[in-house]
Structures are given as C-alpha cells and as structure tokens.
C-alpha positions as CSV (number, residue, x, y, z in Angstrom):
1,X,0.1,0.0,0.0
2,X,1.2,3.4,-0.8
3,X,0.1,6.7,0.8
4,X,0.3,10.0,-1.1
5,X,-0.4,13.4,0.1
6,X,-2.8,15.3,-2.3
7,X,-4.1,18.9,-2.5
8,X,-7.8,18.9,-1.7
9,X,-10.5,21.4,-2.3
10,X,-12.2,20.6,0.8
11,X,-9.6,21.9,3.2
12,X,-5.8,22.7,2.8
13,X,-4.9,21.3,6.3
14,X,-6.6,17.9,5.8
15,X,-4.3,15.1,4.7
16,X,-5.6,12.9,1.9
17,X,-4.7,9.3,1.4
18,X,-5.1,7.0,-1.5
19,X,-5.4,3.0,-1.2
20,X,-5.6,0.4,-3.8
21,X,-4.0,-0.4,-7.1
22,X,-1.2,2.2,-7.8
23,X,-1.9,2.3,-11.7
24,X,-4.5,5.0,-11.1
25,X,-2.4,8.2,-11.7
26,X,-4.8,10.8,-13.0
27,X,-8.4,11.9,-12.8
28,X,-8.9,11.0,-16.4
29,X,-9.1,7.3,-15.6
30,X,-12.4,5.7,-16.2
31,X,-14.8,4.5,-13.6
32,X,-13.7,0.8,-14.0
33,X,-10.1,1.9,-13.2
34,X,-11.0,3.4,-9.9
35,X,-13.3,0.7,-8.6
36,X,-10.5,-0.7,-6.3
37,X,-9.5,2.7,-5.0
38,X,-10.7,4.1,-1.7
39,X,-10.0,7.6,-0.7
40,X,-9.5,8.9,2.9
41,X,-10.0,12.5,3.4
42,X,-9.5,13.1,7.1
43,X,-11.6,10.5,8.9
44,X,-13.9,10.2,6.0
45,X,-13.9,7.2,3.5
46,X,-15.0,7.9,-0.1
47,X,-16.7,5.3,-2.1
48,X,-15.5,4.8,-5.8
49,X,-18.7,6.9,-7.0
50,X,-17.9,9.6,-4.5
51,X,-14.3,9.5,-5.4
52,X,-15.1,10.1,-9.1
53,X,-17.3,13.1,-8.4
54,X,-14.7,14.4,-6.0
55,X,-11.9,14.2,-8.5
56,X,-14.0,16.0,-11.2
57,X,-15.0,18.8,-8.8
58,X,-11.8,19.3,-6.9
59,X,-8.7,21.3,-7.9
60,X,-6.7,18.1,-8.0
61,X,-3.9,18.1,-10.6
62,X,-2.4,15.0,-11.7
63,X,1.5,14.6,-11.7
64,X,1.5,14.1,-15.4
65,X,-0.2,17.4,-16.1
66,X,2.1,19.1,-13.6
67,X,5.0,18.0,-15.8
68,X,3.3,19.3,-19.0
69,X,2.9,22.8,-17.6
70,X,5.1,25.5,-19.1
71,X,6.1,29.0,-17.9
72,X,4.8,31.5,-20.4
73,X,5.8,35.2,-20.1
74,X,3.0,37.7,-20.9
75,X,4.0,41.0,-22.5
76,X,1.6,43.8,-21.7
77,X,1.5,46.6,-24.3
78,X,1.2,50.3,-23.1
79,X,-2.2,51.9,-23.8
80,X,-1.9,54.4,-26.5
81,X,-2.1,58.1,-25.5
82,X,-5.1,60.0,-26.7
83,X,-3.1,62.9,-28.1
84,X,-0.9,60.5,-30.1
85,X,-3.8,58.7,-31.9
86,X,-3.4,58.3,-35.7
87,X,-6.0,58.0,-38.3
88,X,-5.3,54.3,-38.4
89,X,-6.4,53.7,-34.8
90,X,-10.0,53.6,-34.4
91,X,-10.5,56.1,-37.3
92,X,-9.6,59.0,-35.1
93,X,-7.1,61.7,-36.1
94,X,-5.0,63.4,-33.5
95,X,-5.8,66.7,-34.9
96,X,-9.5,66.1,-34.9
97,X,-9.9,64.5,-31.4
98,X,-11.8,66.6,-29.0
99,X,-9.0,66.6,-26.4
100,X,-6.4,67.1,-28.9
101,X,-8.3,70.2,-30.3
102,X,-8.7,71.6,-27.0
103,X,-5.1,71.2,-26.0
104,X,-3.9,72.7,-29.4
105,X,-6.3,75.5,-29.2
106,X,-5.2,76.2,-25.6
107,X,-1.5,76.0,-26.7
108,X,-2.2,78.2,-29.6
109,X,-4.0,80.8,-27.5
110,X,-1.4,81.0,-24.9
111,X,1.3,81.3,-27.5
112,X,-0.6,84.1,-29.2
113,X,-1.4,85.7,-26.0
114,X,2.3,85.5,-24.8
115,X,3.5,86.8,-28.2
116,X,1.1,89.8,-28.2
117,X,2.0,90.6,-24.6
118,X,5.7,90.6,-25.6
119,X,5.1,92.7,-28.7
120,X,3.2,95.3,-26.6
121,X,6.0,95.3,-24.1
122,X,8.6,95.8,-26.8
123,X,6.5,98.6,-28.3
124,X,6.0,100.2,-25.2
125,X,9.9,100.1,-24.4
126,X,10.5,101.4,-27.8
127,X,8.0,104.3,-27.2
128,X,9.7,105.2,-24.1
129,X,13.3,104.8,-25.3
130,X,12.5,106.3,-28.7
131,X,15.1,108.8,-29.8
132,X,14.5,111.9,-31.8
133,X,16.9,114.8,-32.5
134,X,16.4,118.0,-30.5
135,X,14.7,120.9,-32.2
136,X,14.1,118.9,-35.3
137,X,10.7,120.6,-36.0
138,X,12.3,124.1,-35.9
139,X,15.1,122.9,-38.1
140,X,12.7,121.4,-40.6
141,X,10.7,124.6,-40.6
142,X,13.7,126.7,-41.3
143,X,14.7,124.4,-44.2
144,X,11.3,124.6,-45.7
145,X,11.5,128.3,-45.4
146,X,14.9,128.5,-47.1
147,X,13.4,126.3,-49.9
148,X,10.2,128.2,-50.4
149,X,11.4,129.5,-53.8
150,X,11.9,125.9,-55.2
151,X,14.4,127.1,-57.6
152,X,17.0,124.5,-57.1
153,X,18.2,122.4,-60.0
154,X,16.3,119.3,-58.8
155,X,12.9,121.2,-58.7
156,X,13.2,121.9,-62.5
157,X,15.3,119.1,-63.8
158,X,14.8,116.2,-61.3
159,X,13.3,112.8,-62.1
160,X,9.9,114.0,-61.8
161,X,10.6,116.7,-64.5
162,X,12.3,114.4,-67.1
163,X,9.3,112.4,-68.1
164,X,6.3,112.8,-70.5
165,X,3.4,113.3,-68.2
166,X,0.9,112.9,-71.0
167,X,2.3,109.4,-72.0
168,X,0.5,106.2,-71.0
169,X,0.9,105.2,-67.5
170,X,3.2,102.4,-68.2
171,X,5.4,104.5,-70.4
172,X,5.4,107.2,-67.9
173,X,6.5,104.8,-65.0
174,X,9.3,103.4,-67.4
175,X,10.6,106.8,-67.9
176,X,10.6,107.6,-64.3
177,X,12.9,104.4,-63.8
178,X,15.2,105.4,-66.6
179,X,15.6,108.9,-65.4
180,X,16.4,107.6,-61.9
181,X,19.0,105.1,-63.2
182,X,20.6,107.9,-65.1
183,X,20.7,110.3,-62.2
184,X,23.1,108.1,-60.0
185,X,26.5,109.9,-59.8
186,X,25.3,112.5,-62.3
187,X,24.1,116.1,-61.9
188,X,20.6,117.0,-62.7
189,X,21.5,119.2,-65.6
190,X,23.3,116.2,-67.3
191,X,20.4,113.8,-66.6
192,X,17.8,116.1,-67.9
193,X,19.7,116.6,-71.2
194,X,20.1,112.8,-71.7
195,X,16.4,112.2,-71.0
196,X,15.4,114.8,-73.5
197,X,17.5,113.0,-76.1
198,X,16.1,109.5,-75.3
199,X,12.4,110.9,-75.2
200,X,13.1,112.4,-78.9
201,X,14.4,109.0,-79.9
202,X,11.5,107.2,-78.3
203,X,11.7,106.1,-74.8
204,X,9.7,102.9,-74.6
205,X,10.7,99.4,-73.6
206,X,10.2,98.1,-77.2
207,X,12.1,100.9,-78.8
208,X,15.1,100.7,-76.4
209,X,15.2,97.0,-77.1
210,X,15.4,97.7,-80.7
211,X,18.2,100.3,-80.3
212,X,21.7,99.0,-80.5
213,X,24.1,99.6,-77.6
214,X,26.3,102.2,-79.4
215,X,23.5,104.3,-80.3
216,X,22.1,104.1,-76.8
217,X,25.4,105.0,-75.5
218,X,25.6,108.1,-77.6
219,X,22.1,109.1,-76.5
220,X,22.9,109.1,-72.7
221,X,26.6,110.2,-72.8
222,X,28.1,112.1,-70.8
223,X,26.2,110.7,-67.7
224,X,28.3,109.1,-65.1
225,X,29.3,105.5,-65.8
226,X,27.2,105.6,-69.0
227,X,28.8,102.3,-70.5
228,X,27.5,100.5,-67.5
229,X,24.2,102.1,-67.6
230,X,23.8,101.1,-71.3
231,X,24.1,97.5,-70.2
232,X,21.7,98.0,-67.2
233,X,19.1,99.8,-69.2
234,X,19.1,96.9,-71.9
235,X,18.9,94.1,-69.4
236,X,16.1,95.9,-67.5
237,X,14.1,96.4,-70.6
238,X,14.3,92.6,-71.4
239,X,13.1,91.8,-67.8
240,X,10.2,94.2,-68.0
241,X,9.0,92.8,-71.3
242,X,9.3,89.2,-70.3
243,X,7.9,89.4,-66.8
244,X,5.8,92.6,-66.4
245,X,4.4,93.2,-69.8
246,X,6.4,96.4,-70.5
247,X,5.6,97.9,-67.2
248,X,7.8,98.3,-64.1
249,X,7.7,96.0,-61.0
250,X,4.8,96.9,-58.6
251,X,6.8,96.0,-55.4
252,X,9.8,97.4,-53.9
253,X,11.4,94.0,-53.5
254,X,11.0,93.2,-57.3
255,X,12.3,96.8,-58.1
256,X,15.5,96.3,-56.3
257,X,16.2,93.1,-58.3
258,X,16.4,95.1,-61.5
259,X,20.0,95.6,-62.6
260,X,21.6,98.9,-61.5
261,X,18.6,99.8,-59.2
262,X,19.4,100.4,-55.6
263,X,17.1,101.2,-52.6
264,X,17.2,104.9,-53.1
265,X,16.0,104.5,-56.7
266,X,13.5,101.9,-55.8
267,X,11.9,104.0,-53.1
268,X,11.6,107.0,-55.3
269,X,10.4,105.0,-58.3
270,X,7.6,103.6,-56.1
271,X,6.5,107.0,-55.0
272,X,6.8,108.9,-58.1
273,X,5.8,106.1,-60.5
274,X,3.2,104.1,-58.5
275,X,2.2,106.8,-55.8
276,X,3.2,104.1,-53.0
277,X,5.2,105.5,-50.2
278,X,7.7,102.6,-49.2
279,X,10.5,104.7,-47.5
280,X,12.7,107.7,-47.8
281,X,14.8,108.0,-50.9
282,X,18.3,108.9,-49.5
283,X,21.0,109.9,-51.8
284,X,24.4,111.6,-51.3
285,X,22.7,114.9,-50.4
286,X,20.3,113.5,-47.8
287,X,23.0,111.4,-46.2
288,X,25.4,114.2,-45.9
289,X,22.9,116.8,-44.5
290,X,21.3,114.3,-42.1
291,X,24.6,113.6,-40.5
292,X,25.4,117.2,-40.2
293,X,22.3,118.1,-38.5
294,X,22.7,115.1,-36.1
295,X,19.4,113.5,-37.2
296,X,20.9,109.9,-37.4
297,X,21.7,109.8,-33.8
298,X,25.2,108.5,-34.6
299,X,27.5,108.8,-37.7
300,X,26.2,106.6,-40.4
301,X,28.5,105.2,-43.2
302,X,26.0,104.6,-46.0
303,X,22.8,106.1,-47.4
304,X,21.0,102.9,-46.4
305,X,22.0,103.3,-42.7
306,X,21.0,106.8,-42.9
307,X,17.4,105.9,-44.2
308,X,17.0,103.3,-41.4
309,X,18.0,106.0,-38.9
310,X,15.6,108.6,-40.2
311,X,12.6,106.3,-40.6
312,X,13.1,105.3,-36.9
313,X,11.8,108.7,-35.7
314,X,10.6,110.8,-38.5
315,X,6.9,110.9,-39.0
316,X,5.7,109.0,-42.1
317,X,3.7,111.9,-43.6
318,X,6.9,113.9,-44.3
319,X,8.9,111.1,-45.9
320,X,7.7,111.7,-49.5
321,X,8.9,115.4,-49.4
322,X,12.1,114.7,-47.7
323,X,14.3,113.8,-50.7
324,X,13.4,116.8,-52.8
325,X,13.4,119.3,-49.9
326,X,16.9,118.2,-48.8
327,X,18.5,117.7,-52.1
328,X,17.6,121.2,-53.2
329,X,18.8,122.5,-49.8
330,X,22.1,120.6,-50.3
331,X,22.4,122.1,-53.9
332,X,22.0,125.6,-52.8
333,X,23.3,126.0,-49.1
334,X,24.4,122.8,-47.4
335,X,27.1,122.3,-50.1
336,X,29.4,119.2,-49.9
337,X,32.5,121.7,-49.9
338,X,32.2,125.0,-48.4
339,X,28.8,125.0,-47.1
340,X,27.1,128.4,-46.6
341,X,26.5,128.2,-43.0
342,X,26.4,132.0,-42.7
343,X,23.2,132.1,-44.9
344,X,21.6,129.1,-43.0
345,X,18.8,129.8,-40.6
346,X,20.0,126.7,-38.6
347,X,23.4,128.0,-38.0
348,X,22.7,128.0,-34.2
349,X,20.9,124.7,-34.2
350,X,23.1,122.6,-36.4
351,X,26.0,120.8,-34.7
352,X,28.1,121.1,-37.8
353,X,27.4,124.9,-38.0
354,X,28.2,125.4,-34.4
355,X,31.4,123.5,-34.4
356,X,34.2,125.9,-35.6
357,X,36.2,122.8,-36.6
358,X,33.7,121.8,-38.9
359,X,34.3,124.7,-41.3
360,X,36.6,124.1,-44.2
361,X,38.8,127.2,-44.4
362,X,40.9,127.8,-47.5
363,X,44.3,126.3,-47.2
364,X,47.1,128.6,-48.6
365,X,50.0,127.0,-50.0
366,X,53.1,127.4,-48.0
367,X,55.5,130.2,-49.0
368,X,58.5,129.0,-51.0
369,X,61.6,130.0,-49.2
370,X,64.6,131.3,-51.4
371,X,67.3,128.7,-51.9
372,X,70.4,130.2,-50.3
373,X,72.8,127.3,-50.7
374,X,73.3,123.5,-51.3
375,X,71.7,121.2,-48.7
376,X,74.2,119.6,-46.4
C-alpha cells in the first residue's frame, strides 16, 4: 500500500490518502479503473462513485499534467495616448480628437497671448526709449523756409521733371525708372539733357530693345558710368517685357532686383511712378545733411544706414517730401564743400554749423623760401 499527500479542495490542512492499485495516476481514468481505489479524506472514507465526483469537482492536478505545464511570459502593451492617436487607430485623427483640439487651441491661445504681450511690451519700451533729434521741428521749418522758392536744379530737372506726363501710365513709369537710373552719380542738368534725347528717340521698352548699344550710349552720354548704364538699361528692358508686360515692377522687392537699381531709386520710383510710399529716398545729399544736422543719432557710413535711422523717428507723413526738400537744400546752401553756414537759418541749431572745426577754411599753399645754398 502506498500513501500519497494530495491537495484537496475541501480543506488545505486535511491530509488526503489513497489506497488500492497504484496504476491509477490521473483523474481522467475511467470508472472501472477506480473501482479498487478508496480515498481517505481526514476521517472520511469515499466510495468509488463519490471518489469520481470528488476528482471531477476538486482542484486536484495529476502529476502528468504538472509536468506538462510551461512557464509563459506575458508582455503587456502600453495603452496608446489620446493625443498620439493616428488616423489608423479607431479612425480618429489626433488633430480632430476633442481633447487634442482643446489642447492645441489652448496652446495656440497661450502662445498668441504671450507673443502679443511681448510685442506690446517691446512697443512700449520702444516708445519710452524712442530717440529723436532735439529741435528737429524747428530745423525742418527753417529748411522749408529756405526752400520756399523751389528754384534749385532738382526742382526743374529732377526725375519727376524728365518724363512725359501725357504718356500712357506704363510708359510714364518706365521713363521715371530710366531717369532715376541715369541720375546716379550725375548732376541733374546732365540727366535732364540725356532724358530729352531719349524721349526724342522714343523712350519705350520696345524701342530701347530695338536700339543697338552704341546708339544708346551716344544718347545718354555724358552721364556718369554711361557704359555700365547702357548694359543695365538693356537688361532691365528685357526683364520688363518678359515678366511685367512692359511695365515696371509693382513692389519694392522686385524693383530692387532690377540691374543697376538700388534702394534709393526703388523708393523714389515707387513714390513717383506708383504713388506708393515705401520709404525715404536717401541719396548723397540727404545722407550728408542728415549727418551734419545730427538726425541719425550717430554717424552713419552709407545712405541705407541713414534711411533706417531717419525712418526710426521721422513721421511718415513727411517721408515723401524729404528727398526733394533736402536735395535742393544741399544744392544751394549745405554744399558738400564750403557750405554756406552764414546764410543758413539753422546756424545756431546745427551741430556742424556750431562747431568751428567743421568749417573748411581755404588752405593757402606754404610760401616758398629762397634757396641760399646747397643742402648739407
């Protein structure tokens, strides 16, 4: 006889004994195979019928099945986040999910609010720290008074006076562009004469393209750098006909892309040709006078730096007249060499006029001493 300790569903502490034939090894044995088996659970003896029912209802596990068990590791996947759902998961797109929309809208609102707040703070600081030259209104009033006659060369021979005002709008704008291109490094008298010859020849895009470079050079000579300007004008006409239908570009950015056209020409052309105010046209006269008056805050090296400095404080409503006003003033009184400070109404307001070192007195050549002997 052989005794075994089994796990019973009745009680964990009760010992279980088996008696009979030992060839019964699992609960799957048939009824006939368990006839000679008696089961003792504690002090209770189970009959074969009760034994069969007990094996079926209990948690008894046969040794053969114990050996057949395997350890299986289960890998649990993380639940997908709501804001990361794609269109392939449950048909919900992350951009259209309600929580994602709320989150994105809140983030966008916070970002916009923060940006707006920073922008307002920057504008407030700029307003508080905005610099402007002292007495500039009085200085400007005096310049206007000195320019009241409007009799400087630029008033009668400037870019606005070199065109055919009765021509078609696109031809008029093209003539404004050409006059500004010729005026670079050239006096107004020379530019006006060259424009008169071009208009007599036929100053249109198609006619200039049909004109050979030598003839065009003879027409614009003797403007400064006339050979380069012949090339610039021919290339510009090709661009205008190909991309703008014979008209000039309608934007400042495209205007500056034309050959030989700088910021000063572009701003003036947009103002005179299109009637669009995009900035102050700063040439050598405006650049020089602005620095002499102290209107730039610091000494600027280029006309473009001067333009940026002037536009930082000057009211926009006076931008358009600034070039014509100051160019004429520079041609008549505030000359490049030997300025007529004694005739200027701003003599006591202008830093250049107040400073005696700013004057350019005539430098006499040293006296030649008589030669009395040979040098040692």
